[in-house]
C-alpha positions as CSV (number, residue, x, y, z in Angstrom):
1,X,-13.7,40.7,17.1
2,X,-11.6,43.4,15.3
3,X,-8.0,43.1,14.8
4,X,-5.8,45.0,17.5
5,X,-4.1,48.0,16.5
6,X,-1.7,50.2,18.6
7,X,-3.6,52.7,20.6
8,X,-6.3,50.4,21.8
9,X,-7.4,50.8,25.4
10,X,-6.2,47.9,27.2
11,X,-8.1,48.8,30.2
12,X,-11.2,47.5,28.9
13,X,-10.0,44.0,29.2
14,X,-10.1,41.0,26.8
15,X,-13.5,39.2,26.2
16,X,-13.6,35.4,26.7
17,X,-17.4,35.2,26.3
18,X,-20.5,37.1,25.9
19,X,-20.4,40.2,28.3
20,X,-17.5,38.9,30.2
21,X,-14.3,41.0,31.0
22,X,-11.3,41.3,32.9
23,X,-11.4,44.9,34.5
24,X,-7.9,46.5,34.9
25,X,-7.0,49.0,37.7
26,X,-6.8,52.6,36.4
27,X,-3.6,53.9,36.0
28,X,-2.6,56.9,37.9
29,X,-2.4,60.3,36.0
30,X,1.3,61.0,35.5
31,X,0.7,64.6,35.0
32,X,-0.4,65.3,38.5
33,X,2.1,66.2,41.1
34,X,3.2,63.6,43.5
35,X,3.0,66.4,46.4
36,X,6.0,64.9,48.4
37,X,8.9,62.4,48.1
38,X,6.7,59.9,50.0
39,X,3.8,60.6,47.5
40,X,6.0,60.4,44.7
41,X,7.0,57.0,45.9
42,X,3.6,56.0,46.6
43,X,2.6,57.1,43.0
44,X,5.4,55.2,41.8
45,X,4.5,52.1,43.6
46,X,1.2,52.1,42.7
47,X,2.2,52.5,39.0
48,X,4.5,49.6,39.4
49,X,1.8,47.4,41.0
50,X,-0.6,48.4,38.1
51,X,1.6,47.6,35.5
52,X,2.7,44.3,37.1
53,X,-1.0,43.4,37.5
54,X,-1.8,44.6,34.1
55,X,0.8,42.2,32.6
56,X,0.1,39.6,35.1
57,X,-3.6,39.6,33.9
58,X,-2.6,39.7,30.2
59,X,-0.7,36.4,30.8
60,X,-3.7,34.8,32.5
61,X,-6.0,35.9,29.8
62,X,-3.5,34.2,27.0
63,X,-3.5,31.0,29.2
64,X,-7.2,31.1,29.1
65,X,-7.4,31.8,25.6
66,X,-5.2,29.0,24.8
67,X,-7.1,26.6,26.9
68,X,-10.3,27.5,25.3
69,X,-8.6,27.1,22.0
70,X,-7.3,23.8,22.8
71,X,-10.9,22.4,23.2
72,X,-12.5,24.1,20.3
73,X,-12.5,22.0,17.2
74,X,-10.6,23.7,14.4
75,X,-11.5,23.1,10.6
76,X,-8.1,24.0,9.2
77,X,-4.8,25.2,10.3
78,X,-4.1,28.7,10.2
79,X,-1.4,31.1,11.6
80,X,-1.9,32.0,14.9
81,X,-0.9,35.6,14.3
82,X,-2.9,37.8,11.8
83,X,-1.6,40.7,9.9
84,X,-1.4,44.1,11.9
85,X,-0.9,46.2,8.8
86,X,-1.1,46.1,5.2
87,X,2.6,45.0,4.5
88,X,3.7,43.3,1.4
89,X,6.5,41.0,2.5
90,X,9.1,40.1,0.0
91,X,10.9,36.7,-0.1
92,X,13.7,38.4,1.8
93,X,11.5,39.6,4.5
94,X,10.0,36.0,4.9
95,X,13.5,34.5,5.2
96,X,14.4,36.8,8.1
97,X,11.8,35.1,10.4
98,X,13.3,33.7,13.6
99,X,13.6,30.2,13.9
100,X,11.4,30.1,17.0
101,X,8.6,31.6,15.2
102,X,8.8,29.3,12.5
103,X,7.5,26.5,14.5
104,X,4.6,28.6,15.5
105,X,3.6,30.6,12.2
106,X,2.9,29.6,8.8
107,X,3.3,32.3,6.3
108,X,0.7,33.1,3.8
109,X,3.1,31.9,0.8
110,X,3.1,28.3,2.4
111,X,-0.9,28.4,2.9
112,X,-1.2,29.2,-0.7
113,X,1.3,26.7,-2.0
114,X,-0.6,24.2,0.3
115,X,-4.0,25.2,-1.4
116,X,-2.5,24.9,-4.8
117,X,-1.2,21.5,-4.1
118,X,-4.8,20.3,-2.7
119,X,-6.4,21.8,-5.7
120,X,-4.2,20.0,-8.2
121,X,-4.7,16.7,-6.5
122,X,-8.1,15.8,-7.2
123,X,-8.1,12.5,-5.1
124,X,-6.3,14.0,-2.0
125,X,-8.8,17.0,-2.0
126,X,-11.7,14.5,-2.0
127,X,-10.2,12.4,0.8
128,X,-9.5,15.4,3.1
129,X,-12.9,16.8,2.5
130,X,-14.7,13.5,2.9
131,X,-12.8,12.0,5.8
132,X,-9.9,14.0,7.4
133,X,-10.5,16.4,10.5
134,X,-6.9,17.5,11.3
135,X,-6.2,18.0,14.9
136,X,-5.8,21.5,16.1
137,X,-2.1,22.7,16.7
138,X,-0.8,21.8,20.1
139,X,1.1,24.9,21.2
140,X,2.8,25.2,24.5
141,X,3.1,28.5,26.0
142,X,4.8,30.0,29.0
143,X,4.8,33.7,30.0
144,X,8.4,34.9,30.5
145,X,8.6,37.0,33.9
146,X,8.2,40.7,33.4
147,X,10.4,43.1,35.6
148,X,8.7,45.9,37.6
149,X,8.9,49.2,36.0
150,X,9.1,52.5,38.0
151,X,7.8,55.7,36.5
152,X,11.2,57.1,36.5
153,X,12.4,54.1,34.7
154,X,10.3,53.9,32.0
155,X,12.4,54.4,28.8
156,X,11.0,54.9,25.5
157,X,12.3,51.4,24.4
158,X,10.4,49.7,27.0
159,X,7.4,51.5,26.1
160,X,7.9,50.3,22.6
161,X,8.6,46.7,24.0
162,X,5.3,47.0,26.1
163,X,3.2,48.3,22.8
164,X,4.6,45.5,20.9
165,X,3.7,42.8,23.7
166,X,0.1,44.3,24.2
167,X,-0.4,44.3,20.3
168,X,0.8,40.7,20.1
169,X,-1.5,39.5,23.1
170,X,-4.4,41.2,21.5
171,X,-3.7,39.5,18.1
172,X,-2.9,36.3,19.7
173,X,-6.3,36.6,21.5
174,X,-8.2,37.5,18.5
175,X,-6.7,34.6,16.5
176,X,-7.5,32.1,19.0
177,X,-11.1,33.1,19.7
178,X,-12.4,34.8,16.5
179,X,-12.9,32.1,14.0
180,X,-14.8,34.5,11.8
181,X,-12.1,36.6,10.6
182,X,-9.8,33.5,9.8
183,X,-10.5,33.2,6.1
184,X,-10.2,36.9,5.9
185,X,-6.6,36.9,7.4
186,X,-5.5,34.1,5.4
187,X,-6.5,35.8,2.2
188,X,-4.6,38.9,3.0
189,X,-1.2,37.5,2.0
190,X,0.9,39.0,4.6
191,X,2.5,38.3,8.0
192,X,2.3,40.0,11.2
193,X,5.9,39.3,12.0
194,X,8.0,41.9,10.0
195,X,11.1,42.8,12.2
196,X,13.3,41.2,14.8
197,X,11.4,43.2,17.4
198,X,8.5,41.1,16.8
199,X,10.5,38.1,17.4
200,X,12.2,39.0,20.4
201,X,9.1,39.9,21.9
202,X,7.5,36.6,20.9
203,X,10.3,34.8,22.6
204,X,9.9,36.5,25.7
205,X,6.2,35.5,26.0
206,X,6.3,31.9,24.2
207,X,8.6,29.2,24.9
208,X,9.7,27.1,22.0
209,X,7.2,24.2,21.6
210,X,8.5,20.7,21.2
211,X,8.9,19.5,17.5
212,X,5.7,18.0,16.5
213,X,4.5,16.3,13.4
214,X,3.3,18.6,10.5
215,X,-0.3,19.0,10.3
216,X,-0.2,19.4,6.8
217,X,0.1,16.0,5.2
218,X,0.3,14.7,1.8
219,X,-3.0,15.6,0.1
220,X,-3.5,11.9,-0.8
221,X,-2.6,10.6,2.4
222,X,-5.5,10.3,4.9
223,X,-5.3,11.7,8.5
224,X,-4.8,9.2,11.1
225,X,-8.3,10.2,12.4
226,X,-9.9,9.2,9.0
227,X,-13.0,7.0,10.0
228,X,-12.0,4.5,7.3
229,X,-8.6,3.6,8.9
230,X,-9.1,4.3,12.6
231,X,-9.7,0.8,13.9
232,X,-7.3,-1.7,14.8
233,X,-8.7,-4.1,12.0
234,X,-7.1,-1.7,9.3
235,X,-3.6,-2.3,10.4
236,X,-3.4,-5.2,8.4
237,X,-3.8,-3.3,5.4
238,X,-0.4,-2.0,5.4
239,X,1.4,-0.3,2.7
240,X,5.1,0.5,2.4
241,X,6.1,3.8,3.2
242,X,6.8,4.7,-0.3
243,X,3.3,3.8,-1.3
244,X,1.9,5.9,-4.1
245,X,-1.3,8.0,-3.4
246,X,-3.6,5.6,-5.4
247,X,-2.4,2.5,-3.3
248,X,-2.9,4.6,0.1
249,X,-6.3,5.4,-1.1
250,X,-6.8,1.7,-2.0
251,X,-5.6,0.9,1.5
252,X,-8.0,3.3,3.0
253,X,-10.9,1.9,1.2
254,X,-10.2,-1.5,2.2
255,X,-10.2,-0.2,5.9
256,X,-13.5,1.2,5.2
257,X,-14.8,-2.1,3.8
258,X,-13.4,-3.9,7.1
259,X,-15.1,-1.4,9.3
260,X,-18.5,-1.8,7.3
261,X,-18.3,1.9,5.8
262,X,-19.5,0.8,2.4
263,X,-20.4,4.3,1.4
264,X,-17.1,5.7,2.1
265,X,-15.6,2.8,0.4
266,X,-17.8,3.4,-2.7
267,X,-16.9,7.2,-2.5
268,X,-13.4,6.4,-2.6
269,X,-13.8,3.9,-5.5
270,X,-15.5,6.5,-7.5
271,X,-12.5,8.6,-7.2
272,X,-10.1,6.0,-7.8
273,X,-12.0,4.9,-10.9
274,X,-11.2,8.3,-12.6
275,X,-7.6,7.8,-11.8
276,X,-7.4,4.2,-13.1
277,X,-6.5,3.5,-16.7
278,X,-6.3,-0.2,-17.8
279,X,-4.0,0.9,-20.8
280,X,-2.0,3.4,-19.0
281,X,1.5,2.9,-16.7
282,X,1.5,-0.3,-14.6
283,X,0.4,1.8,-11.3
284,X,-2.7,3.0,-13.5
285,X,-3.3,-0.7,-14.5
286,X,-2.9,-2.1,-11.1
287,X,-5.4,0.6,-9.6
288,X,-7.8,-0.3,-12.4
289,X,-7.4,-4.1,-11.4
290,X,-7.9,-3.3,-7.7
291,X,-10.8,-1.1,-8.0
292,X,-12.4,-3.7,-10.0
293,X,-11.8,-6.2,-7.5
294,X,-12.8,-4.1,-4.5
295,X,-16.2,-3.2,-6.4
296,X,-16.7,-6.8,-6.5
297,X,-16.2,-7.2,-3.1
298,X,-18.7,-4.4,-1.8
299,X,-21.5,-5.4,-4.5
300,X,-21.3,-9.1,-3.7
301,X,-23.3,-8.6,-0.4
302,X,-25.8,-6.4,-1.8
303,X,-26.6,-8.7,-4.9
304,X,-29.9,-10.7,-4.2
305,X,-29.5,-14.4,-3.8
306,X,-26.4,-16.3,-4.0
307,X,-23.1,-14.8,-4.5
308,X,-21.9,-14.7,-8.1
309,X,-20.1,-18.0,-8.6
310,X,-16.3,-17.4,-9.9
311,X,-15.9,-20.7,-11.8
312,X,-17.4,-19.3,-15.1
313,X,-14.8,-16.5,-15.3
314,X,-12.1,-18.5,-14.1
315,X,-12.7,-21.5,-16.0
316,X,-13.6,-20.2,-19.2
317,X,-11.9,-20.9,-22.6
318,X,-10.6,-17.4,-22.9
319,X,-9.2,-17.4,-19.4
320,X,-7.2,-20.8,-19.9
321,X,-6.0,-19.3,-23.2
322,X,-4.8,-16.2,-21.5
323,X,-3.1,-18.0,-18.7
324,X,-1.1,-20.0,-21.2
325,X,-0.1,-16.4,-22.7
326,X,0.9,-15.5,-19.3
327,X,3.1,-18.4,-19.0
328,X,4.6,-17.5,-22.5
329,X,5.1,-13.5,-22.0
330,X,6.2,-13.5,-18.3
331,X,9.7,-14.2,-17.8
332,X,9.0,-15.2,-14.3
333,X,6.3,-17.6,-15.1
334,X,8.0,-18.9,-18.3
335,X,11.4,-19.6,-16.6
336,X,9.8,-21.2,-13.4
337,X,8.0,-24.0,-15.8
338,X,11.5,-24.3,-17.4
339,X,13.2,-24.9,-14.1
340,X,10.3,-27.7,-13.5
341,X,11.3,-29.3,-16.7
342,X,15.0,-29.4,-16.1
343,X,14.3,-30.9,-12.6
344,X,12.3,-33.7,-14.3
345,X,15.3,-34.2,-16.7
346,X,17.7,-34.1,-13.8
347,X,15.9,-36.9,-11.9
348,X,15.1,-39.1,-14.7
349,X,18.5,-39.0,-16.6
350,X,19.4,-42.5,-16.1
351,X,16.0,-43.7,-17.1
352,X,15.2,-44.2,-20.9
353,X,11.5,-44.4,-20.2
354,X,9.9,-41.4,-18.4
355,X,6.3,-41.3,-17.3
356,X,4.8,-37.7,-16.2
357,X,1.7,-37.3,-14.5
358,X,0.3,-33.9,-15.4
359,X,-2.6,-32.4,-13.5
360,X,-3.0,-29.3,-15.4
361,X,-1.9,-29.8,-19.0
362,X,-3.6,-26.9,-20.6
363,X,-2.2,-26.2,-24.0
364,X,0.9,-28.5,-23.3
365,X,3.5,-25.8,-24.3
366,X,5.5,-26.7,-21.3
367,X,6.6,-30.0,-22.8
368,X,8.3,-28.6,-26.0
369,X,11.6,-27.6,-24.5
370,X,11.4,-31.1,-22.6
371,X,11.0,-33.0,-25.7
372,X,13.6,-31.0,-27.4
373,X,16.2,-31.5,-24.5
374,X,15.5,-35.2,-24.4
375,X,16.2,-35.4,-28.2
376,X,19.5,-33.4,-27.6
377,X,20.5,-35.7,-25.0
378,X,20.2,-38.8,-27.2
379,X,22.2,-37.1,-29.9
380,X,25.0,-36.8,-27.5
381,X,24.5,-40.5,-26.3
382,X,23.9,-42.3,-29.9
383,X,24.5,-45.8,-28.5
384,X,21.7,-45.4,-25.9
385,X,18.3,-46.6,-26.4
386,X,15.8,-43.8,-28.0
387,X,14.1,-42.0,-25.3
388,X,10.5,-42.7,-24.7
389,X,8.1,-40.4,-22.7
390,X,4.6,-41.1,-21.6
391,X,2.4,-38.2,-20.5
392,X,-1.0,-38.9,-18.3
393,X,-3.2,-35.9,-18.2
394,X,-5.2,-36.4,-15.1
395,X,-8.6,-34.6,-15.2
396,X,-10.8,-34.6,-12.1
397,X,-14.3,-34.6,-13.2
398,X,-15.2,-32.7,-9.9
399,X,-12.8,-29.9,-10.7
400,X,-13.8,-26.9,-12.7
401,X,-10.3,-26.1,-13.6
402,X,-9.4,-29.0,-16.1
403,X,-9.5,-28.6,-19.8
404,X,-11.5,-31.8,-19.9
405,X,-14.5,-30.2,-19.1
406,X,-14.5,-27.6,-21.8
407,X,-16.4,-30.1,-24.0
408,X,-13.9,-29.2,-27.1
409,X,-11.9,-32.2,-26.9
410,X,-9.0,-30.0,-25.9
411,X,-6.9,-32.6,-24.0
412,X,-7.0,-35.0,-26.8
413,X,-6.0,-32.4,-29.4
414,X,-3.1,-31.4,-27.0
415,X,-2.0,-34.9,-27.0
416,X,-2.1,-35.5,-30.8
417,X,0.1,-32.1,-31.3
418,X,2.5,-33.3,-28.7
419,X,3.1,-36.6,-30.4
420,X,3.6,-35.1,-33.9
421,X,6.3,-32.8,-32.4
422,X,8.1,-35.7,-30.6
423,X,8.1,-37.9,-33.6
424,X,9.7,-35.0,-35.6
425,X,12.3,-34.7,-32.9
426,X,12.9,-38.6,-32.8
427,X,11.3,-39.1,-29.3
428,X,8.7,-41.7,-28.8
429,X,5.6,-40.3,-27.0
430,X,2.5,-41.7,-25.7
431,X,-0.4,-39.7,-24.6
432,X,-3.6,-40.8,-22.4
433,X,-6.2,-39.2,-20.2
434,X,-7.4,-40.4,-16.9
435,X,-10.6,-39.0,-15.6
436,X,-10.4,-39.6,-11.8
437,X,-10.9,-38.0,-8.6
438,X,-7.8,-37.5,-6.5
439,X,-9.0,-40.2,-4.1
440,X,-9.4,-42.9,-6.9
441,X,-5.8,-42.4,-8.0
442,X,-3.4,-45.5,-7.9
443,X,-0.9,-47.1,-10.0
444,X,-3.3,-49.4,-11.8
445,X,-5.5,-46.5,-12.7
446,X,-2.8,-44.3,-13.9
447,X,-1.1,-46.9,-16.1
448,X,2.2,-47.0,-14.3
449,X,4.5,-49.7,-15.4
450,X,7.7,-51.2,-13.8
451,X,11.1,-49.7,-15.1
452,X,9.9,-46.3,-15.9
453,X,10.7,-43.2,-13.7
454,X,7.4,-41.5,-12.6
455,X,7.5,-37.8,-12.4
456,X,4.6,-35.7,-11.0
457,X,4.0,-32.3,-12.5
458,X,2.1,-30.1,-10.1
459,X,3.2,-26.7,-11.3
460,X,0.4,-24.0,-10.6
461,X,-1.8,-26.7,-9.6
462,X,-2.0,-26.7,-5.6
463,X,-2.8,-23.0,-5.1
464,X,-6.4,-23.9,-6.6
465,X,-6.8,-26.8,-4.6
466,X,-8.9,-26.3,-1.3
467,X,-7.1,-27.1,1.9
468,X,-8.2,-27.6,5.3
469,X,-9.4,-23.9,5.9
470,X,-11.8,-24.6,3.0
471,X,-13.2,-28.1,3.5
472,X,-12.6,-30.7,6.3
473,X,-11.8,-33.1,3.7
474,X,-8.7,-31.4,2.9
475,X,-8.5,-32.1,-0.9
476,X,-5.0,-30.6,-1.1
477,X,-3.3,-32.9,1.5
478,X,-5.5,-35.8,0.0
479,X,-3.8,-35.2,-3.3
480,X,-0.5,-35.1,-1.8
481,X,-0.9,-38.1,-0.1
482,X,-2.0,-40.0,-3.3
483,X,1.1,-38.6,-5.3
484,X,3.1,-39.8,-2.3
485,X,1.9,-43.3,-2.4
486,X,2.9,-43.6,-6.1
487,X,6.5,-43.4,-5.2
488,X,7.7,-41.0,-7.8
489,X,11.4,-40.1,-8.7
490,X,10.4,-36.3,-8.6
491,X,7.5,-34.1,-8.0
492,X,7.8,-30.6,-9.4
493,X,6.1,-27.5,-8.2
494,X,5.8,-23.8,-9.4
495,X,3.7,-21.3,-7.7
496,X,3.0,-17.7,-7.5
497,X,4.8,-16.6,-4.2
498,X,1.9,-14.8,-2.3
499,X,0.3,-15.0,1.2
500,X,-3.2,-15.2,0.0
501,X,-4.7,-18.3,1.5
502,X,-5.5,-17.9,5.0
503,X,-4.6,-14.2,5.5
504,X,-7.7,-11.9,6.4
505,X,-9.0,-9.6,3.7
506,X,-7.0,-6.6,4.4
507,X,-3.7,-8.3,4.7
508,X,-4.6,-10.4,1.5
509,X,-5.6,-7.2,-0.3
510,X,-2.0,-5.4,0.6
511,X,-0.4,-8.6,-0.4
512,X,-2.2,-8.7,-3.8
513,X,-1.3,-5.1,-4.3
514,X,2.3,-5.7,-3.7
515,X,2.5,-8.8,-6.1
516,X,0.4,-7.8,-8.9
517,X,2.0,-4.4,-9.0
518,X,5.4,-6.0,-9.4
519,X,4.1,-8.4,-11.9
520,X,2.4,-5.5,-13.9
521,X,5.7,-3.8,-14.0
522,X,7.7,-6.7,-15.1
523,X,5.3,-7.1,-18.0
524,X,5.8,-3.4,-18.7
525,X,9.6,-4.1,-19.4
526,X,9.0,-7.1,-21.6
527,X,5.8,-6.4,-23.7
528,X,4.6,-3.3,-25.4
529,X,1.6,-1.2,-24.1
530,X,-0.3,-1.7,-27.1
531,X,0.2,-5.6,-27.3
532,X,-3.2,-7.3,-27.7
533,X,-1.7,-10.5,-26.0
534,X,-0.6,-8.1,-23.0
535,X,-4.0,-6.9,-22.8
536,X,-5.6,-10.6,-22.5
537,X,-2.8,-11.5,-20.0
538,X,-3.6,-8.7,-17.7
539,X,-7.5,-9.4,-18.0
540,X,-6.4,-12.9,-16.9
541,X,-4.5,-11.3,-13.9
542,X,-7.4,-9.2,-13.0
543,X,-9.8,-12.2,-12.7
544,X,-7.3,-13.9,-10.5
545,X,-6.7,-11.0,-8.3
546,X,-10.6,-10.2,-8.1
547,X,-11.2,-13.9,-6.7
548,X,-8.5,-13.7,-4.4
549,X,-9.5,-10.4,-2.9
550,X,-13.2,-10.4,-3.4
551,X,-14.3,-13.8,-2.4
552,X,-14.4,-15.9,0.7
553,X,-14.8,-19.6,1.7
554,X,-15.3,-22.1,-1.1
555,X,-15.9,-19.4,-3.7
556,X,-12.2,-18.3,-3.2
557,X,-10.4,-20.8,-5.4
558,X,-7.2,-18.6,-6.0
559,X,-5.1,-19.4,-2.6
560,X,-1.6,-18.9,-3.6
561,X,1.1,-19.4,-0.5
562,X,4.7,-18.3,0.2
563,X,7.4,-20.5,-0.5
564,X,7.9,-21.3,3.3
565,X,4.5,-22.8,3.6
566,X,4.7,-25.0,0.7
567,X,7.9,-26.2,2.3
568,X,6.0,-27.1,5.7
569,X,3.0,-28.7,3.7
570,X,5.4,-30.7,1.5
571,X,7.3,-31.9,4.6
572,X,4.2,-33.0,6.4
573,X,3.1,-34.8,3.5
574,X,6.4,-37.0,3.7
575,X,8.5,-35.2,0.8
576,X,11.8,-34.2,1.2
577,X,13.3,-31.3,-0.8
578,X,15.5,-31.8,-3.8
579,X,17.7,-28.6,-4.0
580,X,17.8,-27.2,-7.5
581,X,21.5,-27.0,-8.0
582,X,23.8,-25.8,-10.8
583,X,22.6,-28.4,-13.4
584,X,19.1,-26.7,-13.1
585,X,20.0,-23.1,-11.8
586,X,22.8,-22.7,-14.5
587,X,20.7,-23.3,-17.5
588,X,17.9,-21.1,-16.3
589,X,20.3,-18.3,-15.5
590,X,21.7,-18.5,-18.9
591,X,18.4,-18.4,-20.6
592,X,17.3,-15.7,-18.8
593,X,20.5,-13.8,-19.2
594,X,19.1,-11.8,-22.4
595,X,16.2,-10.5,-20.2
596,X,18.4,-9.6,-17.6
597,X,20.6,-7.5,-19.8
598,X,17.8,-5.7,-21.3
599,X,15.7,-5.5,-18.1
600,X,18.2,-5.6,-14.8
601,X,15.0,-5.5,-12.7
602,X,14.3,-9.3,-13.3
603,X,16.0,-11.5,-10.6
604,X,16.7,-15.0,-10.1
605,X,18.1,-16.7,-7.0
606,X,18.6,-20.0,-5.1
607,X,17.0,-19.9,-1.9
608,X,15.9,-22.8,0.5
609,X,16.1,-25.4,-2.0
610,X,14.0,-23.3,-4.5
611,X,14.4,-21.5,-7.5
612,X,13.1,-17.7,-7.0
613,X,12.0,-15.6,-9.9
614,X,11.3,-12.0,-9.3
615,X,11.1,-8.1,-10.1
616,X,13.2,-5.6,-8.3
617,X,13.8,-7.9,-5.5
618,X,10.1,-9.0,-4.9
619,X,9.7,-12.7,-5.5
620,X,7.0,-13.4,-7.9
621,X,7.2,-17.3,-8.6
622,X,9.2,-20.1,-7.0
623,X,10.0,-23.5,-8.6
624,X,10.9,-26.4,-6.6
625,X,11.5,-30.3,-6.6
626,X,10.4,-32.9,-4.0
627,X,10.9,-36.8,-3.6
């Protein structure tokens, strides 16, 4: 349908379909004499009725056009008014648009900037093309009453207004019904609204619509109608309002996986993989980490036979060494372990002999500051007996996580190294290894002796022990019951603060994004990007995140909890909290002060009896003590 121009014969009607038209009554010839006063009145009445009938039918045509448009699927949002003349609008003319019209029309300049934004954002353009189908704009029109016009009263200005109205109706009809010209219109670079009289005419015909959400969204933010996020199951994969485009697309990918749309998920991951960079900024590193985790998730069901077992990666010598580097490099992990040491010292300060049960000794670096603190305490009290410490490394032969199963004699080597360090510091140290399952632990098996203060170190241990959601035997509670039966002076916990145990996949993924994203940002503030140690640490984190996100059941061994759940579990096991007071919190804060001065994003706070370490307000690790 061609664009309407002044001079078009309106009596032919507007087409709403093949061969359909609304016939208008012919207008009387104004050049013919009326013949008499009564004839003139009759002619005037006829013209008056004809004009009224024409305008009424025009309004009906507009309403029919809008109805047809409302049910017609549109592929993109275009201005409802096309250019009527080849007018090159300047910025000043564009700024003179009526406020009412600004809610109904979109200038070609904004369309061009939108297209440029979509072109410059490869991810967003891909998502919009693959998934989005924007809803057609919902305009509400109401025809204003048009006064009857007698032949003797038709002035030049009213003829001009009628012409404008007719042209506008024609253009609205053409824009609403003729999709073939839309691309041509959008490329013309001009707007039909050039003067205030067009605005006034539109105001008479179109009532201002209620404000609606903009149909032009962030190029990388998916439409609410995206197939991968249209189900209720995707609501769990929430992301914060300030979520970056990559995190938004990751959330959409998770929603597609939940919906079983693995093809859409794989397509999104292919785009995200190009934006990821394991050596880039923290956001790019997080994207690389989570893309790898989601690839592992969608590839596992397709692999033949049993799922890839996670233990070789998580229990390799490289992973154990990288985990120790994490404890040394990250202030949040390092100071959580330091707080656990101080809690042990505080609980055993009146005892010359200390016996520590350690369920995950690793390289033993945690005990270096503890041995030094014991030596310093003795120097301030020279009359007291020299301190004596015994460390028992508990290695469960059925667990894949203890260093005892590496076959390298690692635990014995660690014990010898600690004994030499203690000897140089003037502290007596004995080291032993007990290879027993949790159900077999008792005082005799552990070598507990009267008069010694027993301390149990469960730092970063319980989150890797299965609970009742994995096994009816509930190994996690079984271990706590055995520890409780030993009557220790103190039990210290340190864990990552993340809800990744019983949460469903989508919520677990969102939690992992927030937790590991903050952790990567904190490493960015502490360690250079080119550090080889940082690269190894982040590979360790990537393995942990992949297991937490991609695996289910017994294969998911990374099962972190938030501190509130640990409090509930410890309480049910019969333990009571030992708040970490100033004797623990003050030295930790003093030691963390240099990091806080150089990187104020680090946070430490006392909460619910625990000491919480975090980055920019998000808690990453929590240390606590129990008896």
